[in-house]
TORKOL-4160 file (C-alpha; in steps of 0.2 Angstrom, whole numbers, padded with zeros to 4 digits, m for minus):
470
<pt num="1" X="0586" Y="0287" Z="0537"/>
<pt num="2" X="0601" Y="0299" Z="0533"/>
<pt num="3" X="0601" Y="0294" Z="0515"/>
<pt num="4" X="0582" Y="0297" Z="0514"/>
<pt num="5" X="0585" Y="0315" Z="0522"/>
<pt num="6" X="0599" Y="0318" Z="0510"/>
<pt num="7" X="0589" Y="0313" Z="0495"/>
<pt num="8" X="0574" Y="0323" Z="0501"/>
<pt num="9" X="0584" Y="0339" Z="0502"/>
<pt num="10" X="0592" Y="0336" Z="0485"/>
<pt num="11" X="0574" Y="0333" Z="0477"/>
<pt num="12" X="0567" Y="0348" Z="0486"/>
<pt num="13" X="0582" Y="0359" Z="0480"/>
<pt num="14" X="0579" Y="0353" Z="0462"/>
<pt num="15" X="0560" Y="0357" Z="0463"/>
<pt num="16" X="0563" Y="0374" Z="0471"/>
<pt num="17" X="0576" Y="0378" Z="0459"/>
<pt num="18" X="0564" Y="0376" Z="0445"/>
<pt num="19" X="0551" Y="0386" Z="0454"/>
<pt num="20" X="0564" Y="0400" Z="0457"/>
<pt num="21" X="0569" Y="0400" Z="0439"/>
<pt num="22" X="0551" Y="0403" Z="0434"/>
<pt num="23" X="0545" Y="0415" Z="0448"/>
<pt num="24" X="0560" Y="0425" Z="0455"/>
<pt num="25" X="0559" Y="0444" Z="0451"/>
<pt num="26" X="0576" Y="0447" Z="0443"/>
<pt num="27" X="0587" Y="0436" Z="0432"/>
<pt num="28" X="0601" Y="0438" Z="0444"/>
<pt num="29" X="0591" Y="0432" Z="0459"/>
<pt num="30" X="0584" Y="0417" Z="0449"/>
<pt num="31" X="0601" Y="0412" Z="0444"/>
<pt num="32" X="0608" Y="0414" Z="0462"/>
<pt num="33" X="0593" Y="0404" Z="0470"/>
<pt num="34" X="0594" Y="0390" Z="0456"/>
<pt num="35" X="0612" Y="0387" Z="0458"/>
<pt num="36" X="0612" Y="0387" Z="0477"/>
<pt num="37" X="0597" Y="0376" Z="0478"/>
<pt num="38" X="0605" Y="0363" Z="0468"/>
<pt num="39" X="0622" Y="0365" Z="0474"/>
<pt num="40" X="0619" Y="0368" Z="0493"/>
<pt num="41" X="0602" Y="0361" Z="0497"/>
<pt num="42" X="0604" Y="0359" Z="0515"/>
<pt num="43" X="0607" Y="0378" Z="0518"/>
<pt num="44" X="0598" Y="0385" Z="0502"/>
<pt num="45" X="0581" Y="0375" Z="0504"/>
<pt num="46" X="0577" Y="0382" Z="0522"/>
<pt num="47" X="0583" Y="0399" Z="0516"/>
<pt num="48" X="0572" Y="0399" Z="0501"/>
<pt num="49" X="0557" Y="0393" Z="0510"/>
<pt num="50" X="0558" Y="0409" Z="0521"/>
<pt num="51" X="0566" Y="0422" Z="0509"/>
<pt num="52" X="0562" Y="0415" Z="0492"/>
<pt num="53" X="0544" Y="0421" Z="0491"/>
<pt num="54" X="0541" Y="0438" Z="0483"/>
<pt num="55" X="0522" Y="0439" Z="0485"/>
<pt num="56" X="0512" Y="0438" Z="0500"/>
<pt num="57" X="0500" Y="0424" Z="0498"/>
<pt num="58" X="0482" Y="0421" Z="0505"/>
<pt num="59" X="0476" Y="0438" Z="0506"/>
<pt num="60" X="0466" Y="0438" Z="0490"/>
<pt num="61" X="0458" Y="0422" Z="0495"/>
<pt num="62" X="0453" Y="0429" Z="0512"/>
<pt num="63" X="0444" Y="0443" Z="0504"/>
<pt num="64" X="0436" Y="0433" Z="0490"/>
<pt num="65" X="0428" Y="0422" Z="0504"/>
<pt num="66" X="0417" Y="0437" Z="0508"/>
<pt num="67" X="0417" Y="0445" Z="0491"/>
<pt num="68" X="0399" Y="0450" Z="0490"/>
<pt num="69" X="0400" Y="0459" Z="0507"/>
<pt num="70" X="0416" Y="0468" Z="0502"/>
<pt num="71" X="0410" Y="0473" Z="0485"/>
<pt num="72" X="0394" Y="0480" Z="0493"/>
<pt num="73" X="0404" Y="0489" Z="0506"/>
<pt num="74" X="0417" Y="0496" Z="0493"/>
<pt num="75" X="0403" Y="0502" Z="0482"/>
<pt num="76" X="0395" Y="0511" Z="0497"/>
<pt num="77" X="0411" Y="0519" Z="0502"/>
<pt num="78" X="0414" Y="0524" Z="0484"/>
<pt num="79" X="0397" Y="0533" Z="0482"/>
<pt num="80" X="0400" Y="0542" Z="0498"/>
<pt num="81" X="0418" Y="0548" Z="0493"/>
<pt num="82" X="0413" Y="0553" Z="0475"/>
<pt num="83" X="0409" Y="0571" Z="0479"/>
<pt num="84" X="0425" Y="0573" Z="0487"/>
<pt num="85" X="0437" Y="0565" Z="0474"/>
<pt num="86" X="0447" Y="0574" Z="0461"/>
<pt num="87" X="0447" Y="0567" Z="0444"/>
<pt num="88" X="0464" Y="0562" Z="0437"/>
<pt num="89" X="0464" Y="0575" Z="0424"/>
<pt num="90" X="0463" Y="0589" Z="0438"/>
<pt num="91" X="0477" Y="0582" Z="0448"/>
<pt num="92" X="0496" Y="0583" Z="0446"/>
<pt num="93" X="0504" Y="0574" Z="0431"/>
<pt num="94" X="0507" Y="0558" Z="0441"/>
<pt num="95" X="0489" Y="0557" Z="0448"/>
<pt num="96" X="0483" Y="0545" Z="0435"/>
<pt num="97" X="0497" Y="0532" Z="0438"/>
<pt num="98" X="0495" Y="0534" Z="0457"/>
<pt num="99" X="0476" Y="0531" Z="0455"/>
<pt num="100" X="0478" Y="0515" Z="0445"/>
<pt num="101" X="0491" Y="0508" Z="0457"/>
<pt num="102" X="0482" Y="0512" Z="0473"/>
<pt num="103" X="0464" Y="0511" Z="0467"/>
<pt num="104" X="0461" Y="0527" Z="0477"/>
<pt num="105" X="0459" Y="0545" Z="0472"/>
<pt num="106" X="0465" Y="0562" Z="0477"/>
<pt num="107" X="0452" Y="0570" Z="0489"/>
<pt num="108" X="0448" Y="0588" Z="0493"/>
<pt num="109" X="0441" Y="0595" Z="0509"/>
<pt num="110" X="0455" Y="0590" Z="0521"/>
<pt num="111" X="0466" Y="0596" Z="0534"/>
<pt num="112" X="0484" Y="0591" Z="0537"/>
<pt num="113" X="0495" Y="0595" Z="0552"/>
<pt num="114" X="0513" Y="0592" Z="0551"/>
<pt num="115" X="0520" Y="0584" Z="0567"/>
<pt num="116" X="0538" Y="0585" Z="0570"/>
<pt num="117" X="0546" Y="0573" Z="0582"/>
<pt num="118" X="0539" Y="0561" Z="0595"/>
<pt num="119" X="0532" Y="0573" Z="0608"/>
<pt num="120" X="0521" Y="0582" Z="0595"/>
<pt num="121" X="0516" Y="0566" Z="0587"/>
<pt num="122" X="0511" Y="0557" Z="0603"/>
<pt num="123" X="0503" Y="0572" Z="0611"/>
<pt num="124" X="0492" Y="0573" Z="0596"/>
<pt num="125" X="0488" Y="0555" Z="0595"/>
<pt num="126" X="0484" Y="0553" Z="0614"/>
<pt num="127" X="0473" Y="0569" Z="0613"/>
<pt num="128" X="0464" Y="0561" Z="0599"/>
<pt num="129" X="0462" Y="0545" Z="0607"/>
<pt num="130" X="0454" Y="0554" Z="0622"/>
<pt num="131" X="0441" Y="0562" Z="0611"/>
<pt num="132" X="0435" Y="0545" Z="0604"/>
<pt num="133" X="0417" Y="0542" Z="0606"/>
<pt num="134" X="0414" Y="0527" Z="0595"/>
<pt num="135" X="0430" Y="0517" Z="0590"/>
<pt num="136" X="0448" Y="0518" Z="0589"/>
<pt num="137" X="0459" Y="0509" Z="0576"/>
<pt num="138" X="0477" Y="0508" Z="0582"/>
<pt num="139" X="0490" Y="0499" Z="0571"/>
<pt num="140" X="0509" Y="0500" Z="0573"/>
<pt num="141" X="0523" Y="0490" Z="0567"/>
<pt num="142" X="0532" Y="0491" Z="0584"/>
<pt num="143" X="0524" Y="0493" Z="0601"/>
<pt num="144" X="0536" Y="0492" Z="0617"/>
<pt num="145" X="0531" Y="0489" Z="0635"/>
<pt num="146" X="0540" Y="0505" Z="0641"/>
<pt num="147" X="0535" Y="0522" Z="0647"/>
<pt num="148" X="0527" Y="0527" Z="0631"/>
<pt num="149" X="0520" Y="0510" Z="0628"/>
<pt num="150" X="0512" Y="0510" Z="0645"/>
<pt num="151" X="0505" Y="0527" Z="0642"/>
<pt num="152" X="0497" Y="0522" Z="0626"/>
<pt num="153" X="0490" Y="0506" Z="0634"/>
<pt num="154" X="0482" Y="0515" Z="0648"/>
<pt num="155" X="0474" Y="0528" Z="0636"/>
<pt num="156" X="0467" Y="0514" Z="0626"/>
<pt num="157" X="0460" Y="0505" Z="0641"/>
<pt num="158" X="0452" Y="0521" Z="0648"/>
<pt num="159" X="0442" Y="0523" Z="0632"/>
<pt num="160" X="0438" Y="0504" Z="0631"/>
<pt num="161" X="0431" Y="0506" Z="0649"/>
<pt num="162" X="0421" Y="0521" Z="0643"/>
<pt num="163" X="0412" Y="0510" Z="0630"/>
<pt num="164" X="0423" Y="0515" Z="0615"/>
<pt num="165" X="0427" Y="0500" Z="0604"/>
<pt num="166" X="0446" Y="0499" Z="0602"/>
<pt num="167" X="0456" Y="0488" Z="0590"/>
<pt num="168" X="0475" Y="0486" Z="0591"/>
<pt num="169" X="0485" Y="0478" Z="0578"/>
<pt num="170" X="0504" Y="0475" Z="0578"/>
<pt num="171" X="0517" Y="0466" Z="0568"/>
<pt num="172" X="0525" Y="0450" Z="0576"/>
<pt num="173" X="0543" Y="0454" Z="0571"/>
<pt num="174" X="0542" Y="0472" Z="0575"/>
<pt num="175" X="0534" Y="0469" Z="0592"/>
<pt num="176" X="0543" Y="0453" Z="0596"/>
<pt num="177" X="0548" Y="0459" Z="0613"/>
<pt num="178" X="0530" Y="0464" Z="0618"/>
<pt num="179" X="0526" Y="0453" Z="0633"/>
<pt num="180" X="0509" Y="0443" Z="0634"/>
<pt num="181" X="0505" Y="0452" Z="0650"/>
<pt num="182" X="0504" Y="0469" Z="0640"/>
<pt num="183" X="0492" Y="0461" Z="0628"/>
<pt num="184" X="0481" Y="0452" Z="0641"/>
<pt num="185" X="0479" Y="0468" Z="0651"/>
<pt num="186" X="0472" Y="0476" Z="0635"/>
<pt num="187" X="0460" Y="0462" Z="0632"/>
<pt num="188" X="0455" Y="0461" Z="0650"/>
<pt num="189" X="0448" Y="0479" Z="0648"/>
<pt num="190" X="0439" Y="0474" Z="0632"/>
<pt num="191" X="0451" Y="0480" Z="0619"/>
<pt num="192" X="0452" Y="0469" Z="0603"/>
<pt num="193" X="0470" Y="0464" Z="0600"/>
<pt num="194" X="0479" Y="0454" Z="0586"/>
<pt num="195" X="0496" Y="0452" Z="0578"/>
<pt num="196" X="0496" Y="0453" Z="0559"/>
<pt num="197" X="0498" Y="0434" Z="0557"/>
<pt num="198" X="0507" Y="0433" Z="0540"/>
<pt num="199" X="0508" Y="0414" Z="0541"/>
<pt num="200" X="0490" Y="0410" Z="0541"/>
<pt num="201" X="0485" Y="0395" Z="0530"/>
<pt num="202" X="0494" Y="0379" Z="0527"/>
<pt num="203" X="0503" Y="0385" Z="0512"/>
<pt num="204" X="0509" Y="0401" Z="0520"/>
<pt num="205" X="0518" Y="0394" Z="0536"/>
<pt num="206" X="0535" Y="0400" Z="0530"/>
<pt num="207" X="0529" Y="0417" Z="0525"/>
<pt num="208" X="0540" Y="0425" Z="0538"/>
<pt num="209" X="0550" Y="0437" Z="0528"/>
<pt num="210" X="0535" Y="0449" Z="0526"/>
<pt num="211" X="0532" Y="0463" Z="0538"/>
<pt num="212" X="0517" Y="0475" Z="0541"/>
<pt num="213" X="0527" Y="0491" Z="0543"/>
<pt num="214" X="0512" Y="0503" Z="0544"/>
<pt num="215" X="0509" Y="0515" Z="0558"/>
<pt num="216" X="0492" Y="0522" Z="0558"/>
<pt num="217" X="0478" Y="0528" Z="0570"/>
<pt num="218" X="0460" Y="0532" Z="0565"/>
<pt num="219" X="0447" Y="0539" Z="0578"/>
<pt num="220" X="0429" Y="0538" Z="0574"/>
<pt num="221" X="0432" Y="0540" Z="0555"/>
<pt num="222" X="0435" Y="0558" Z="0558"/>
<pt num="223" X="0453" Y="0560" Z="0562"/>
<pt num="224" X="0469" Y="0550" Z="0558"/>
<pt num="225" X="0488" Y="0549" Z="0560"/>
<pt num="226" X="0501" Y="0541" Z="0549"/>
<pt num="227" X="0520" Y="0543" Z="0548"/>
<pt num="228" X="0537" Y="0536" Z="0554"/>
<pt num="229" X="0535" Y="0534" Z="0573"/>
<pt num="230" X="0532" Y="0518" Z="0582"/>
<pt num="231" X="0527" Y="0516" Z="0600"/>
<pt num="232" X="0543" Y="0516" Z="0610"/>
<pt num="233" X="0553" Y="0528" Z="0622"/>
<pt num="234" X="0566" Y="0530" Z="0608"/>
<pt num="235" X="0554" Y="0539" Z="0597"/>
<pt num="236" X="0553" Y="0552" Z="0611"/>
<pt num="237" X="0572" Y="0554" Z="0611"/>
<pt num="238" X="0574" Y="0544" Z="0627"/>
<pt num="239" X="0587" Y="0531" Z="0620"/>
<pt num="240" X="0604" Y="0537" Z="0624"/>
<pt num="241" X="0612" Y="0529" Z="0610"/>
<pt num="242" X="0601" Y="0537" Z="0596"/>
<pt num="243" X="0594" Y="0553" Z="0605"/>
<pt num="244" X="0588" Y="0564" Z="0598"/>
<pt num="245" X="0577" Y="0554" Z="0587"/>
<pt num="246" X="0571" Y="0563" Z="0572"/>
<pt num="247" X="0554" Y="0557" Z="0564"/>
<pt num="248" X="0538" Y="0564" Z="0557"/>
<pt num="249" X="0520" Y="0561" Z="0557"/>
<pt num="250" X="0504" Y="0569" Z="0550"/>
<pt num="251" X="0487" Y="0572" Z="0558"/>
<pt num="252" X="0473" Y="0571" Z="0545"/>
<pt num="253" X="0455" Y="0576" Z="0545"/>
<pt num="254" X="0442" Y="0576" Z="0531"/>
<pt num="255" X="0437" Y="0563" Z="0518"/>
<pt num="256" X="0455" Y="0556" Z="0516"/>
<pt num="257" X="0453" Y="0548" Z="0534"/>
<pt num="258" X="0441" Y="0535" Z="0526"/>
<pt num="259" X="0455" Y="0529" Z="0514"/>
<pt num="260" X="0467" Y="0526" Z="0529"/>
<pt num="261" X="0452" Y="0518" Z="0538"/>
<pt num="262" X="0450" Y="0506" Z="0523"/>
<pt num="263" X="0469" Y="0502" Z="0524"/>
<pt num="264" X="0468" Y="0497" Z="0543"/>
<pt num="265" X="0452" Y="0488" Z="0541"/>
<pt num="266" X="0459" Y="0477" Z="0527"/>
<pt num="267" X="0474" Y="0473" Z="0538"/>
<pt num="268" X="0462" Y="0469" Z="0553"/>
<pt num="269" X="0452" Y="0458" Z="0542"/>
<pt num="270" X="0467" Y="0448" Z="0536"/>
<pt num="271" X="0473" Y="0445" Z="0554"/>
<pt num="272" X="0456" Y="0441" Z="0562"/>
<pt num="273" X="0443" Y="0438" Z="0549"/>
<pt num="274" X="0432" Y="0451" Z="0558"/>
<pt num="275" X="0424" Y="0466" Z="0549"/>
<pt num="276" X="0419" Y="0478" Z="0562"/>
<pt num="277" X="0406" Y="0492" Z="0559"/>
<pt num="278" X="0414" Y="0509" Z="0555"/>
<pt num="279" X="0408" Y="0526" Z="0551"/>
<pt num="280" X="0409" Y="0528" Z="0532"/>
<pt num="281" X="0402" Y="0546" Z="0530"/>
<pt num="282" X="0415" Y="0558" Z="0524"/>
<pt num="283" X="0417" Y="0573" Z="0535"/>
<pt num="284" X="0426" Y="0588" Z="0527"/>
<pt num="285" X="0437" Y="0598" Z="0538"/>
<pt num="286" X="0429" Y="0614" Z="0542"/>
<pt num="287" X="0439" Y="0629" Z="0535"/>
<pt num="288" X="0452" Y="0618" Z="0526"/>
<pt num="289" X="0453" Y="0611" Z="0508"/>
<pt num="290" X="0469" Y="0602" Z="0506"/>
<pt num="291" X="0470" Y="0589" Z="0492"/>
<pt num="292" X="0476" Y="0573" Z="0500"/>
<pt num="293" X="0476" Y="0554" Z="0496"/>
<pt num="294" X="0482" Y="0539" Z="0505"/>
<pt num="295" X="0493" Y="0527" Z="0496"/>
<pt num="296" X="0495" Y="0509" Z="0503"/>
<pt num="297" X="0509" Y="0498" Z="0497"/>
<pt num="298" X="0510" Y="0479" Z="0499"/>
<pt num="299" X="0517" Y="0463" Z="0491"/>
<pt num="300" X="0500" Y="0456" Z="0486"/>
<pt num="301" X="0497" Y="0462" Z="0468"/>
<pt num="302" X="0505" Y="0461" Z="0451"/>
<pt num="303" X="0515" Y="0477" Z="0453"/>
<pt num="304" X="0529" Y="0483" Z="0465"/>
<pt num="305" X="0518" Y="0498" Z="0470"/>
<pt num="306" X="0531" Y="0506" Z="0482"/>
<pt num="307" X="0545" Y="0506" Z="0469"/>
<pt num="308" X="0533" Y="0512" Z="0455"/>
<pt num="309" X="0527" Y="0526" Z="0466"/>
<pt num="310" X="0544" Y="0533" Z="0469"/>
<pt num="311" X="0549" Y="0531" Z="0451"/>
<pt num="312" X="0533" Y="0540" Z="0446"/>
<pt num="313" X="0536" Y="0554" Z="0459"/>
<pt num="314" X="0554" Y="0556" Z="0454"/>
<pt num="315" X="0550" Y="0556" Z="0435"/>
<pt num="316" X="0537" Y="0570" Z="0438"/>
<pt num="317" X="0549" Y="0582" Z="0446"/>
<pt num="318" X="0554" Y="0598" Z="0437"/>
<pt num="319" X="0562" Y="0609" Z="0451"/>
<pt num="320" X="0565" Y="0599" Z="0467"/>
<pt num="321" X="0567" Y="0582" Z="0475"/>
<pt num="322" X="0571" Y="0583" Z="0493"/>
<pt num="323" X="0569" Y="0566" Z="0502"/>
<pt num="324" X="0574" Y="0559" Z="0519"/>
<pt num="325" X="0580" Y="0541" Z="0519"/>
<pt num="326" X="0586" Y="0533" Z="0534"/>
<pt num="327" X="0590" Y="0517" Z="0524"/>
<pt num="328" X="0596" Y="0523" Z="0506"/>
<pt num="329" X="0596" Y="0507" Z="0496"/>
<pt num="330" X="0587" Y="0511" Z="0480"/>
<pt num="331" X="0584" Y="0498" Z="0467"/>
<pt num="332" X="0589" Y="0500" Z="0448"/>
<pt num="333" X="0573" Y="0508" Z="0443"/>
<pt num="334" X="0574" Y="0521" Z="0456"/>
<pt num="335" X="0592" Y="0524" Z="0453"/>
<pt num="336" X="0589" Y="0528" Z="0435"/>
<pt num="337" X="0575" Y="0540" Z="0440"/>
<pt num="338" X="0586" Y="0549" Z="0451"/>
<pt num="339" X="0600" Y="0550" Z="0438"/>
<pt num="340" X="0587" Y="0557" Z="0425"/>
<pt num="341" X="0580" Y="0569" Z="0437"/>
<pt num="342" X="0598" Y="0576" Z="0440"/>
<pt num="343" X="0602" Y="0577" Z="0422"/>
<pt num="344" X="0586" Y="0587" Z="0419"/>
<pt num="345" X="0593" Y="0600" Z="0432"/>
<pt num="346" X="0581" Y="0595" Z="0446"/>
<pt num="347" X="0588" Y="0601" Z="0463"/>
<pt num="348" X="0590" Y="0584" Z="0472"/>
<pt num="349" X="0594" Y="0583" Z="0491"/>
<pt num="350" X="0595" Y="0567" Z="0500"/>
<pt num="351" X="0597" Y="0567" Z="0519"/>
<pt num="352" X="0601" Y="0551" Z="0528"/>
<pt num="353" X="0606" Y="0546" Z="0545"/>
<pt num="354" X="0623" Y="0549" Z="0552"/>
<pt num="355" X="0620" Y="0536" Z="0565"/>
<pt num="356" X="0614" Y="0519" Z="0559"/>
<pt num="357" X="0605" Y="0506" Z="0569"/>
<pt num="358" X="0610" Y="0492" Z="0556"/>
<pt num="359" X="0628" Y="0492" Z="0551"/>
<pt num="360" X="0625" Y="0483" Z="0534"/>
<pt num="361" X="0611" Y="0494" Z="0529"/>
<pt num="362" X="0620" Y="0510" Z="0534"/>
<pt num="363" X="0636" Y="0504" Z="0524"/>
<pt num="364" X="0626" Y="0499" Z="0509"/>
<pt num="365" X="0620" Y="0517" Z="0507"/>
<pt num="366" X="0637" Y="0523" Z="0503"/>
<pt num="367" X="0638" Y="0512" Z="0487"/>
<pt num="368" X="0623" Y="0520" Z="0480"/>
<pt num="369" X="0629" Y="0537" Z="0485"/>
<pt num="370" X="0645" Y="0534" Z="0476"/>
<pt num="371" X="0636" Y="0528" Z="0461"/>
<pt num="372" X="0626" Y="0544" Z="0460"/>
<pt num="373" X="0642" Y="0555" Z="0460"/>
<pt num="374" X="0645" Y="0568" Z="0447"/>
<pt num="375" X="0627" Y="0573" Z="0445"/>
<pt num="376" X="0626" Y="0587" Z="0457"/>
<pt num="377" X="0615" Y="0578" Z="0469"/>
<pt num="378" X="0618" Y="0584" Z="0487"/>
<pt num="379" X="0619" Y="0571" Z="0501"/>
<pt num="380" X="0618" Y="0575" Z="0519"/>
<pt num="381" X="0621" Y="0565" Z="0535"/>
<pt num="382" X="0610" Y="0570" Z="0550"/>
<pt num="383" X="0622" Y="0571" Z="0565"/>
<pt num="384" X="0612" Y="0575" Z="0581"/>
<pt num="385" X="0604" Y="0558" Z="0582"/>
<pt num="386" X="0595" Y="0544" Z="0572"/>
<pt num="387" X="0585" Y="0551" Z="0558"/>
<pt num="388" X="0570" Y="0539" Z="0555"/>
<pt num="389" X="0557" Y="0550" Z="0545"/>
<pt num="390" X="0551" Y="0544" Z="0528"/>
<pt num="391" X="0546" Y="0560" Z="0519"/>
<pt num="392" X="0548" Y="0568" Z="0502"/>
<pt num="393" X="0545" Y="0585" Z="0494"/>
<pt num="394" X="0543" Y="0586" Z="0475"/>
<pt num="395" X="0543" Y="0603" Z="0467"/>
<pt num="396" X="0534" Y="0616" Z="0477"/>
<pt num="397" X="0517" Y="0608" Z="0480"/>
<pt num="398" X="0518" Y="0589" Z="0482"/>
<pt num="399" X="0523" Y="0581" Z="0499"/>
<pt num="400" X="0523" Y="0563" Z="0506"/>
<pt num="401" X="0524" Y="0558" Z="0524"/>
<pt num="402" X="0522" Y="0539" Z="0528"/>
<pt num="403" X="0531" Y="0523" Z="0532"/>
<pt num="404" X="0541" Y="0516" Z="0518"/>
<pt num="405" X="0560" Y="0517" Z="0518"/>
<pt num="406" X="0570" Y="0519" Z="0503"/>
<pt num="407" X="0575" Y="0500" Z="0502"/>
<pt num="408" X="0571" Y="0483" Z="0495"/>
<pt num="409" X="0561" Y="0478" Z="0510"/>
<pt num="410" X="0549" Y="0493" Z="0509"/>
<pt num="411" X="0549" Y="0492" Z="0490"/>
<pt num="412" X="0544" Y="0474" Z="0489"/>
<pt num="413" X="0542" Y="0464" Z="0505"/>
<pt num="414" X="0533" Y="0476" Z="0517"/>
<pt num="415" X="0515" Y="0482" Z="0519"/>
<pt num="416" X="0518" Y="0501" Z="0519"/>
<pt num="417" X="0507" Y="0517" Z="0518"/>
<pt num="418" X="0510" Y="0535" Z="0514"/>
<pt num="419" X="0500" Y="0551" Z="0513"/>
<pt num="420" X="0502" Y="0562" Z="0498"/>
<pt num="421" X="0498" Y="0580" Z="0500"/>
<pt num="422" X="0496" Y="0591" Z="0485"/>
<pt num="423" X="0496" Y="0609" Z="0493"/>
<pt num="424" X="0508" Y="0623" Z="0491"/>
<pt num="425" X="0506" Y="0630" Z="0509"/>
<pt num="426" X="0510" Y="0612" Z="0517"/>
<pt num="427" X="0524" Y="0611" Z="0505"/>
<pt num="428" X="0532" Y="0627" Z="0512"/>
<pt num="429" X="0530" Y="0619" Z="0530"/>
<pt num="430" X="0539" Y="0604" Z="0523"/>
<pt num="431" X="0553" Y="0614" Z="0515"/>
<pt num="432" X="0556" Y="0623" Z="0531"/>
<pt num="433" X="0557" Y="0606" Z="0540"/>
<pt num="434" X="0570" Y="0600" Z="0528"/>
<pt num="435" X="0580" Y="0616" Z="0529"/>
<pt num="436" X="0581" Y="0614" Z="0548"/>
<pt num="437" X="0587" Y="0596" Z="0545"/>
<pt num="438" X="0600" Y="0601" Z="0532"/>
<pt num="439" X="0606" Y="0614" Z="0545"/>
<pt num="440" X="0610" Y="0600" Z="0557"/>
<pt num="441" X="0618" Y="0588" Z="0545"/>
<pt num="442" X="0635" Y="0586" Z="0537"/>
<pt num="443" X="0638" Y="0586" Z="0518"/>
<pt num="444" X="0643" Y="0569" Z="0511"/>
<pt num="445" X="0655" Y="0571" Z="0497"/>
<pt num="446" X="0653" Y="0555" Z="0485"/>
<pt num="447" X="0670" Y="0559" Z="0477"/>
<pt num="448" X="0679" Y="0557" Z="0494"/>
<pt num="449" X="0672" Y="0539" Z="0498"/>
<pt num="450" X="0686" Y="0531" Z="0487"/>
<pt num="451" X="0699" Y="0539" Z="0500"/>
<pt num="452" X="0692" Y="0529" Z="0515"/>
<pt num="453" X="0701" Y="0514" Z="0521"/>
<pt num="454" X="0701" Y="0497" Z="0511"/>
<pt num="455" X="0692" Y="0488" Z="0525"/>
<pt num="456" X="0678" Y="0501" Z="0525"/>
<pt num="457" X="0676" Y="0500" Z="0506"/>
<pt num="458" X="0676" Y="0481" Z="0507"/>
<pt num="459" X="0662" Y="0482" Z="0520"/>
<pt num="460" X="0652" Y="0494" Z="0509"/>
<pt num="461" X="0653" Y="0482" Z="0494"/>
<pt num="462" X="0649" Y="0466" Z="0505"/>
<pt num="463" X="0634" Y="0476" Z="0512"/>
<pt num="464" X="0628" Y="0481" Z="0495"/>
<pt num="465" X="0628" Y="0463" Z="0490"/>
<pt num="466" X="0617" Y="0459" Z="0504"/>
<pt num="467" X="0605" Y="0473" Z="0501"/>
<pt num="468" X="0591" Y="0463" Z="0492"/>
<pt num="469" X="0588" Y="0453" Z="0508"/>
<pt num="470" X="0592" Y="0467" Z="0521"/>
């Protein structure tokens, strides 16, 4: 029996080593997996089953099973959005690349409200939920059964009892502490609830390393919210260890809402194989005409869309790149884009958290900060509490507010989404927000990092080595 198990592990190690050599994204990763799978199969084989897959499988097949229905729906949505879409030639220089990557266009006729911190965000979301007349799509990576979680639950139950269709989607890992009683109370009121279910399908049972990190709400196809907040008291600044919590969301109205609705509906279909009826008639925001698009990222296609999005944005900058990165662990392509932008004379300012919630990720950031020294890039550590927002300002007219972190997991393993706003007035609001954050931060001097203790520097290097799987 023991001999058979040992033989099976070694055979599996050889088979997976061949697969890793052919499919792993980088040569370094392919070598590391291949050597470890052959040398230490008892540890490496289970690790590879969970961590080795770089593409999320099964989703394309799920949609192909109802291809005719989806093709008809997409054609109908496209025809309705056509009058509100901006051709690539009329957008910013990176518009064409973003359109090809996202398969979505920049739209006009939109309103965008910047929501700074949790109180403003959830006041806005709960007010919008209360206005719902037909349906609510409510998707968050993390939902807690705490004060805010219970307020949200009751608000959704109230609308469901009023005859509004309510759909709630959450990630199993992000919401691992959510009790079944919370879910059952929603269902008892008529709310449709599901986890994302990444392991659906016999071949996908080890697909545990992928997360749906999106945070989105759509009400009646008329208004929507997207950004960095999850549903939990800490996002209102009520966690003593991380308070005040610093985060940002946006509220959207106009044709762009349908793009976010398509994103949520795709996730809901994967999880449940249900395709609910939705409002697909674009409704321009009266008195507003901001240019906005939604950019969903995910590990399902041939391209690493999140990483390419950031590279495209950084390469397009001529005057300014200001970004907030709670987890600053860029890949090689993004590092080169930052270096080139700095060499072009772009004003680059990166603010990260001064209080990390994950020590390895927090320490790994200092390796990359040190690697970018001597280029004039300004680094800041936000000091009052935990900085969690995922926002960027490029030049004086392009802003992004969404869910992706500046790390390997968001670049390659997570389902993420961001809003892209092309508007000078909104960019001025973003600039003021950044300046307020800089005023509450300390400068990080990359040249001074070599003066820190030996143990600290060893910790940074070990954390950097673990960055690809953090």
